C-alpha positions as CSV (number, residue, x, y, z in Angstrom):
1,M,202.4,128.6,88.7
2,F,205.6,128.1,90.6
3,T,207.4,125.2,92.2
4,G,208.9,126.7,95.4
5,I,212.5,126.1,94.1
6,V,214.2,129.5,94.5
7,E,216.3,130.4,91.5
8,E,218.1,133.4,92.8
9,I,218.4,135.8,95.8
10,G,217.7,139.3,94.6
11,E,218.2,142.6,96.3
12,V,215.6,145.4,96.7
13,V,216.6,148.6,95.1
14,N,213.6,150.6,96.1
15,L,209.9,150.4,96.9
16,V,208.4,153.5,95.3
17,S,205.0,154.8,96.4
18,Q,203.6,157.4,94.0
19,Q,200.2,159.0,93.9
20,N,198.5,156.2,91.8
21,R,200.9,153.3,92.0
22,I,203.4,151.3,94.1
23,S,206.3,149.7,92.3
24,L,209.1,147.4,93.6
25,Q,212.5,147.6,92.0
26,I,214.8,144.6,92.4
27,K,218.4,143.9,91.4
28,C,218.7,140.4,89.9
29,Q,220.3,138.5,87.0
30,K,219.2,134.8,86.5
31,V,215.4,135.4,86.6
32,L,215.8,138.0,83.8
33,Q,217.1,135.5,81.3
34,D,214.6,135.4,78.4
35,V,212.1,137.5,80.5
36,Q,209.3,139.4,78.7
37,L,207.1,142.2,79.9
38,G,204.1,140.7,81.6
39,D,205.9,137.6,82.8
40,S,205.3,136.4,86.4
41,I,208.1,136.3,89.0
42,A,207.6,135.2,92.6
43,V,209.2,137.6,95.0
44,N,209.3,136.0,98.5
45,G,206.5,133.8,97.2
46,V,204.3,136.7,96.0
47,C,203.4,136.5,92.3
48,L,204.3,139.8,90.7
49,T,204.1,140.9,87.0
50,V,207.2,142.4,85.4
51,T,206.4,145.9,84.2
52,N,209.9,147.0,83.3
53,F,213.4,145.5,83.2
54,T,217.0,146.2,82.3
55,A,220.1,144.0,82.1
56,G,220.3,143.7,85.9
57,Q,217.1,145.0,87.4
58,M,213.3,144.3,87.2
59,E,210.3,146.4,88.3
60,A,206.9,145.2,89.2
61,D,203.7,146.9,90.4
62,V,202.5,146.0,93.9
63,M,198.9,146.3,95.0
64,P,198.2,148.1,98.3
65,E,196.5,145.0,99.6
66,T,199.6,142.9,98.9
67,I,201.7,145.4,100.9
68,R,199.3,145.2,103.8
69,S,199.0,141.4,103.9
70,T,202.5,140.2,103.1
71,S,206.1,140.7,104.2
72,L,206.6,143.0,101.2
73,S,205.5,145.7,103.6
74,E,209.1,145.5,105.0
75,A,210.8,145.9,101.6
76,K,213.5,148.5,101.6
77,P,216.8,149.1,99.7
78,G,219.3,146.4,100.4
79,K,216.8,143.8,101.6
80,K,217.3,140.3,100.1
81,V,214.4,138.5,98.5
82,N,213.8,135.0,97.1
83,L,213.1,135.0,93.4
84,E,211.6,132.3,91.0
85,R,210.3,132.5,87.5
86,A,207.0,130.9,86.6
87,L,207.1,127.2,85.7
88,P,207.4,126.6,81.9
89,V,205.2,123.9,80.4
90,N,208.2,121.6,79.9
91,G,209.7,122.4,83.3
92,R,210.3,120.1,86.2
93,L,208.1,120.3,89.3
94,G,210.9,120.0,91.8
95,G,209.1,121.3,94.8
96,H,205.3,121.4,94.9
97,I,202.5,123.4,93.3
98,V,202.8,127.0,94.4
99,T,200.4,129.7,93.1
100,G,202.1,132.8,94.3
101,H,198.9,133.8,96.2
102,I,199.9,134.3,99.9
103,D,197.5,132.9,102.5
104,G,198.9,134.8,105.4
105,I,202.1,135.5,107.3
106,G,203.9,133.8,110.2
107,T,206.4,134.9,112.7
108,M,209.7,133.1,113.4
109,I,209.7,132.2,117.1
110,K,212.6,129.8,117.3
111,K,215.7,128.9,115.3
112,Y,218.5,126.4,116.1
113,Q,221.0,124.1,114.3
114,E,221.1,120.4,114.7
115,K,224.2,119.0,112.9
116,N,223.7,120.0,109.3
117,A,220.0,120.9,109.6
118,I,218.6,124.3,110.7
119,W,215.3,124.1,112.5
120,I,212.8,127.0,112.1
121,Y,209.6,127.3,114.1
122,I,206.8,129.5,112.8
123,K,203.8,130.8,114.7
124,T,200.8,131.7,112.7
125,T,197.0,131.9,112.7
126,T,194.3,129.3,113.1
127,E,193.3,129.8,109.5
128,I,196.7,128.8,108.3
129,M,197.2,126.0,110.8
130,R,194.1,124.2,109.6
131,Y,196.0,123.4,106.4
132,I,199.3,122.5,108.1
133,V,199.9,118.7,108.3
134,H,202.9,116.6,109.3
135,K,205.0,115.8,106.3
136,G,202.9,118.1,104.2
137,S,204.1,120.9,102.0
138,I,204.3,124.6,102.8
139,A,205.8,127.5,100.9
140,M,207.7,129.9,103.1
141,D,208.8,133.1,101.4
142,G,208.3,131.2,98.2
143,T,210.4,128.2,99.3
144,S,208.9,124.7,99.1
145,L,209.5,123.0,102.4
146,T,208.2,119.9,104.3
147,V,206.5,120.4,107.6
148,A,208.5,118.4,110.2
149,K,206.5,119.2,113.4
150,V,203.1,120.5,114.1
151,E,202.0,122.2,117.3
152,K,198.8,124.0,118.4
153,D,199.6,127.4,116.9
154,A,203.0,126.8,115.3
155,F,204.9,124.4,113.0
156,A,208.5,123.6,112.3
157,V,210.6,122.9,109.2
158,S,214.1,121.4,109.0
159,I,216.2,123.2,106.4
160,I,219.1,121.4,104.6
161,P,222.4,123.2,103.8
162,H,221.6,123.6,100.1
163,T,218.3,125.3,100.8
164,A,219.9,127.5,103.5
165,E,222.5,128.6,100.9
166,M,220.1,129.2,98.1
167,T,217.4,131.1,100.0
168,I,217.1,133.9,102.6
169,L,215.2,131.9,105.2
170,T,218.1,131.1,107.5
171,E,219.4,134.6,107.4
172,K,216.2,135.8,109.2
173,D,216.2,136.4,112.9
174,I,213.6,135.6,115.6
175,G,210.6,137.8,115.2
176,A,211.0,138.0,111.4
177,V,207.8,137.9,109.3
178,I,207.5,135.2,106.7
179,N,205.0,134.8,103.8
180,L,203.1,131.5,103.9
181,E,201.2,129.7,101.2
182,C,199.5,126.5,102.1
183,D,199.3,123.5,99.8
184,I,196.5,124.1,97.3
185,I,195.7,120.4,97.2
186,G,194.6,120.6,100.8
187,K,192.3,123.5,100.0
188,Y,190.7,121.7,97.2
189,V,190.2,118.6,99.3
190,E,188.5,120.7,102.0
191,K,186.2,122.3,99.4
192,L,185.2,118.9,98.0
193,M,184.5,117.6,101.5
194,M,182.4,120.6,102.4
195,G,180.4,120.0,99.3
196,K,179.9,116.3,100.2
197,E,178.8,117.3,103.7
198,S,176.3,119.9,102.4
199,E,174.7,117.2,100.2
200,N,174.1,115.0,103.2
201,T,172.6,117.4,105.7
202,G,169.2,115.9,105.6
203,I,165.9,117.8,105.1
204,T,166.3,121.5,104.5
205,V,164.0,124.3,103.4
206,E,165.7,124.4,100.0
207,K,165.2,120.7,99.5
208,L,161.5,120.9,100.4
209,Q,161.0,123.8,98.0
210,R,162.9,121.9,95.3
211,Y,160.4,119.0,95.5
212,G,157.3,121.2,95.6
213,F,156.5,121.4,99.3
């Protein structure tokens, strides 16, 4: 589990595709402090497992499906990425609960500055928008943010200077692809409500059979 508070901006060294594996190599420092093989690190919000590391570099295997469905498909040498270690048991939940399982991607369609805030508008799918609520939480490239505006097929966030400095979000241009993870609490609420609705659907074949008809 992660919090969406980015600890470090890393730099892609290489994305190596071999016959039977794909590995991502990243130059970094802070997230390697007390790291162990098998630890989880979020890379642009994608939970990856550390398979090798040195004093200033980590390596992680990446599944083909992850490449296809996230912005890691654009990883190339020199590209910057947001990094966060998994939350320790005694850690502080500074952002919100982030699993590292990307729900989908969005495209930056607008970006502008308003005094000390930077507004970013993201267009995404209906499947993602169903979980986007005004003042709710969203993880964008692993960064915990608050939804400031909601439109039919897009939403907006307002980024403060500290977040702009500590993450790669404001460095991206119009048309950039961004990983999105919706608030897991909303997903659980939906699941519970669907269960309640199914219990109150009236007479069904299954219910009749259950009672011997």
